[in-house]
C-alpha positions, 0 to 999 in steps of 0.5 A: 175522322171525316166520312171520306177518310173512314170510307177510304180506310174500309176500301183499303181493307177490301184488297186484303179481303179479296186476295187474302180470302183466295190465299186462305182458301188455297191453303186450307181448302174450305170456306170455314177458314175463309169466313173466319179470316173475313170476320177477323178482317172486318173487326180490324177494319171497323176498329181502324175506321172507328178511331 
C-alpha cells in the first residue's frame, strides 16, 4: 500500500472521529467516553493503514 493510500485511509477515519466524538459526548456527557472512543478509533485506523 503506497503512502497516498495510507493517508487517504486515515483521512476517511477523521470524519467518524469528529462526528462520532460529538455523538458520544451527547450520549454520555463526559470526555472520558470520548477519549476512549477516539483511542479505539485510532487503533482501528492504524490497523487498516498498516495492512
